N, C-alpha and C positions, 0 to 999 in steps of 0.2 A: 504492499500500500503504498502510495507518495502522500507526504502530505505538504504542505507551503512551509518553508522553512524561514524564508527571510526575502530582503533585498539586497542588494549588492549595489551601493549608489559612487558614482567615481568623482571624486571629488578634487580640484586644483590644491586646496588647501584644509587639509582633514579638523585644521583646529577652528577655520573658521566654520566649517559645515556642523564641527561639533559642537560649537556653540549655537547655531542655529536651532538642529533639531531636538539639542537639551534644551537650550533657557527658553527658546519659542514655540517650538512644539512641545515641550513638558516630557520628552523621551527620556526613559530612563538609561543611567551608561550601564552595562554589564563586565566593557572587557575595554582598556584602553593599550594598546598597540602605541601611539608615539604619534609622529607625524604620518606613519602610513598605513594604521587602521586602527579605526576602533566598532565595537559593537554595543548594539542598543537591546535590551531584554526581548524589545517586544520584536525584536528578529532583522531588524534593519543596522545593514555595514555600512560603513564608509571607507572606502579606500583612497588612499592618495592614486590618481589619475597613473601617472608615469610607475610609479612601483606596478599598479595592477595591471595595465596593459600590456609589460613587460610577462608579468609572473599568470595570471588568467587567462589573456585572449592570445597572447603573440605576435602573428603575424597580421591574425584575422582582421582584425581592426586598426583604422587609423589614430584612432584616441579621441573623434572627433562627436562622435554616436552619443546622443544621450537619448533615444529612443524607446522611453519607456516612463511610467507615471503611477507614484507611489499612490496608495489609497489608503485612506484610516477612516474611522467609521466615528463619528461624535455622540455626546450623550446632550449637546445643547451648542449645536448648530448655530443662532445666534450669538448666542456669548462668546463664541469662537471667532467668528468671523468678524466681531466687532474687536475682540482681539490680536486676532492676526493681519486683520487688513491693515493693521496701524501699523504692524511691526515687520510684513514680508512684502515682495513685490506681487499687485492680485493679477492676476493673470484671466479670470473667468467670475464676478462678482459673485456673491449668494443667486441662488434663483433655483426655480422648477425645473429640474431634466424633463422629458419627454416619456419617462417611465416614471414620475411622480416623485422620485426624490430630491430632497435640497439638497443642494452642493454647490460648491466655492474652490476652485480651484488657484494654486500661489505657487508660486516660481521659489525654489531653494537659490543660497550664492551662487551656486553655479549654472543656473538654468533652468535643474532638474524640473519637471509637474507634478504638482502635491498636488493629490484633490482631497477635499473633507467633505465627507456625508453625513447625512444622519442618516442614525439607524436606520435599514428597510421598512424593521417593525413599527418605528414612529410615523413612517413613511406612510403604512396601511391604515396605520391609528387616525392620522390627519385625513386622510382620507377616504375613511369610513364616519367622522365625524361632520363631513362636508356633504355627508349623504349620499354618497357613493355605491355600489351596492357589491357584493364582492364578486359577482362574475364580471360587473366592473374594473374592478380593481385587479383583479386576476387579468386580463386585457392588457390592462395599461402597465402595470410592472413586469408582465411577462413569468410571473411567480402561480403557481397552479392553486386552484382556489383552493384545492386540499392541504396545501402547505403554508397558508399566508396565516395562520395563526402558530405555528411552528417556528417562526422568525423571531 
């Protein structure tokens, strides 16, 4: 069985990115290997871009790619948006996505895209409160009707 284990972020300056992920996003540090690598308890790792490209990617990557997005769920999306929108570059403001979830996107110091979204269970509660039926919610969220209460 394969489980999600984390995400490696290639950083130009690990110390600058460490401060962002720890101090602004509030991630808890698990391991600090100096200027080349740190690991947070949630599974996000920061690698110094030059060291990582030599060690991990070898010749398959030119070192300029940032083709991924980190996703985090929020217990208080409005409060987190207020806090993070003044501390980080906002790429997309807080808005409801086509599938009904409230999200916003910010960039870390190296330009990596980070999406913060309300928990899908909160989206479902919000849609129910607005009067949507479970059939309508299932169609909008792409979550099976039988799964709506298990999220």
